[in-house]
N, C-alpha and C positions, 0 to 999 in steps of 0.2 A: 926291463919292463916299466918304462916311465909312464905309459898310458894306462888309464884304468881299463878294465875289460870293456866297459861301455864305449869309451873313446876309441879304442883300437878296433872294435867291431864296427863302429860308425865309419871310421876311415876305410877299412877294407870293403865294406858294402858300398860306400860312395864310389870308390875306385872301380869296383866291379860294375856298378850301375852305369857309370860313364863309358867304360870299355864295351859293355854288352848292349848299350842303348836300351836300358830297361826303363820303360815308360808305361803309361796306362795301357792295359790290355796285354801286357807281358807278365809271365809267371816266373818267379824266382823260387827255387827250392833251396832250403837251408838245412844242413845237418850239423848239429853242434853237440859236443860232449862237455858238460860242465865239469866232469871228472878230469878230463884232459886239460881243460883250461886252467884248472886248479893245481895241476901238476901230478895227477894220479892216473892210473890205468883206466881206460874207458870202461864205464859201467861199474866202477867200484866205489866212487865217492861223490855221487850226485849232490849238487849244491843248489838250493833254492835261491840263495843270494846271488850266485854267479848267473844262474838262469835268468833271474830278474834283470840284471844288467844287460845281458845279451838280448833279451826280448825288448827291453827299452830301446836298444839300438836298432833292432829290426823295424820297430814302429816309427822311429825317428826318420830313418832313411826312406822307408816306404812312403811316409807323408811328403817327403821332398820330391821323390821321383814318380810316384803314382802306380807302381807295379803291384801285382798281387803276390801274396806270400803262401808258401807251402812249407811247413816245418816237419822234418822227418822224425819219426819215433825210432827207438832202438830196435834191435833184433827181436826182443821179446814180444813186440807187436808187429813183427814181420815187416818192419820199416814202413809202416803205414804213415800217413801224413795228416797234419792238422791244417785245415783250410776253413774259410768261411763257407756258409751255405751258398752264398752268392757265387763264389768261385766254383763250388761243386756244380751248380746249375749251368753257369757259363761254359765251363770246360767239359760238361757232361760226364762227370766222374762218378765212380761207384762208391757209395757210402758203406762203411763197415761199422760193426757194433763193438766199440771198446772206448774206454776213457783212459788216456795216458796218465800215469802217476810216476813218481820218481823212480820206482823200482821196476816198472813195466811200462816202458815208453820213453823214460828219461826225464830228467828235471826240466830241460829246455822245452820239450814237447808238452809236458804237463803245465808249465807256466804259460805257454802260448795258448793251450786249450782253455785254461781258466780265463785268460784276458782277452782273447780274440772274440769280437762280437759274433754271436750265432755260429760258434765253432762246431765243426763236424770232423770225423775221421774218414779218410778215403784210402783206398787200397794202393793207388798209383797215380802219378801225374806224368806229363810230358812237358817239362819246364823249358823255358827259353835260355835260362842260365842257372848256375848253382854255385854255392859256396859250401865248403866242407871244413868245419872247424873241429879238428881232433880226429881225423881219419874215420869218419862215420860211414863212408861209402855211399855217396848220393848218386853215382853214375846211372843206376837203374831208373832214375826219375828224370833224366835229361833227354831231350829230343835228339835224334841223330841229326847232324853230326856234331859232336862235342869238340870244341876248340879250347885248349888251355889258355888261361889268362895268367900271366906272371904278375901277381900283385907285388907292390913294394913292401908290403907287410907279410912276413913269412910265418909269424906266430901271433896268436892271441893268448896271452898268458903263457902257458907251456904247451899249448895245442898247436900242432901243425895246421896251416891254412892252405887249401887248394881251391882254385876257382876255375870256372869254365863258362863259356857262352856257347850257343849253338848256331849253326848256319844251315840253310837248306842244302839238301844233297845236290851234288853236281851230277847231272845225267847227260847222256849223249855220247860223244866220242870225239875223234880228232877234229871233226868239222863243227862241233858245238861251240856256241858263243855263251859266255857267262856274264857279260856286261852289255848294257844297251848301247847301241851306236849313237 
């Protein structure tokens, strides 16, 4: 683990953003366990310090690529997501009433909620891509059809990292064409 959590998260997010063509108008869902990053079982040792490094990286890469962010809470808030009110309105999302804290929502979601301008909690999103840091199970917030992206970085701290992009469904049959002539 030669990278700091911040540096490793930036590397992983930049790689995902490039592979998934994450630009302005696209939504990235992030699930992250500060417990797992720190070498503990998910939900047992939330860390505000680790959460701050991860959120710093989220904002850094977002500013470079221009995508919108949705950060998933833990199961105690039914995996609701922290977004900006602007994202809520653009994506026509449903707001829910809760404020994530370290022990109900998770340290990363709580940090994001505190620092994100005009933050709100929503029940669900349909993101263009996602990254899961610590097996937090973000799949429910991805659009169909999810396509795995094999990042060069397999772990951030001690947390397993999984990423995916989405693509439109292929419809039709044997005579359908999927690229323009």
